[in-house]
C-alpha positions in Angstrom: 19.8 -74.6 48.6 22.5 -76.3 50.7 23.9 -77.7 47.1 24.0 -74.4 45.6 25.3 -72.7 49.1 28.4 -75.2 48.7 28.9 -74.9 45.1 28.7 -71.0 45.2 30.7 -70.7 48.4 28.4 -68.9 50.4 27.9 -69.0 53.9 24.3 -67.4 54.3 20.8 -67.7 53.1 20.6 -64.1 53.2 23.3 -63.5 50.7 22.0 -66.2 48.7 18.8 -64.5 48.4 20.9 -61.3 47.6 22.7 -63.2 44.5 19.3 -64.3 43.7 17.8 -61.1 43.5 21.2 -59.4 41.5 20.2 -61.8 39.1 16.7 -60.9 38.7 17.7 -57.4 38.4 20.2 -57.8 36.2 18.3 -59.2 34.2 15.7 -57.2 33.8 17.5 -53.8 33.4 19.4 -55.4 30.6 16.8 -56.0 28.6 15.6 -52.4 29.6 18.9 -50.8 28.4 19.2 -53.1 25.1 16.1 -51.2 23.7 18.1 -47.9 23.7 21.4 -49.1 22.8 19.6 -50.7 19.7 17.6 -47.7 19.0 21.1 -45.8 19.1 22.5 -48.2 16.4 19.0 -47.9 14.6 18.9 -51.1 14.9 15.1 -52.4 14.9 12.3 -55.0 13.7 11.1 -53.2 10.5 15.0 -52.4 9.6 15.1 -56.5 8.8 12.9 -58.4 5.5 9.7 -59.3 6.8 10.7 -62.7 6.1 11.1 -65.6 8.1 15.2 -64.9 8.3 14.7 -61.7 8.5 13.2 -62.2 12.2 15.9 -64.9 12.8 18.5 -62.4 12.2 17.0 -59.8 14.3 16.4 -61.5 17.0 20.2 -63.6 17.0 21.2 -60.2 16.7 19.6 -58.8 19.4 20.6 -61.6 21.8 24.2 -61.0 20.9 23.8 -57.6 22.0 22.3 -58.5 25.5 25.0 -60.7 26.2 27.5 -58.5 26.2 25.4 -55.6 28.6 23.8 -58.0 30.8 28.0 -59.3 31.9 28.7 -56.2 32.4 25.4 -55.1 34.3 26.0 -58.5 36.3 29.0 -57.1 38.1 27.9 -53.5 38.7 24.6 -54.3 39.9 26.6 -57.2 42.1 29.0 -54.3 43.3 25.8 -52.3 44.4 24.1 -54.9 46.5 27.4 -55.9 48.3 28.4 -59.2 46.2 31.0 -57.6 44.0 33.7 -60.3 44.7 31.0 -63.0 44.1 30.1 -62.0 40.7 33.5 -61.1 39.7 34.4 -64.7 40.3 31.3 -65.9 38.5 32.3 -64.2 35.7 35.9 -64.8 35.4 34.6 -68.7 35.3 31.9 -67.9 32.7 34.2 -66.5 30.5 36.8 -68.5 31.1 34.5 -71.1 29.8 33.8 -69.1 26.8 37.8 -69.5 25.6 38.9 -66.0 27.2 42.0 -68.4 29.0 44.0 -65.3 29.9 41.2 -64.9 32.8 41.8 -68.1 34.1 43.3 -69.1 37.3 
């Protein structure tokens, strides 16, 4: 825990617990929200062929849709739990690593 607190620049164990809670709540919420988003665009498993490549395409598309939803919800949930600064910095680092160089400091 000590190394994680140093790496994330967190002062207290309580703050670290809040951060873990935010990650868990956001993961569950993003999966919950993705279902209606996929339904809105009429993307469901039955729309793809029963062949092996149909399943691969569907789940790849589902993961690609979950990713941005998770990123947005992570910042929102972090703000609700009072950890906006931590999660905004976390998001900027992740997006910088993904190639969004205009977010790099």
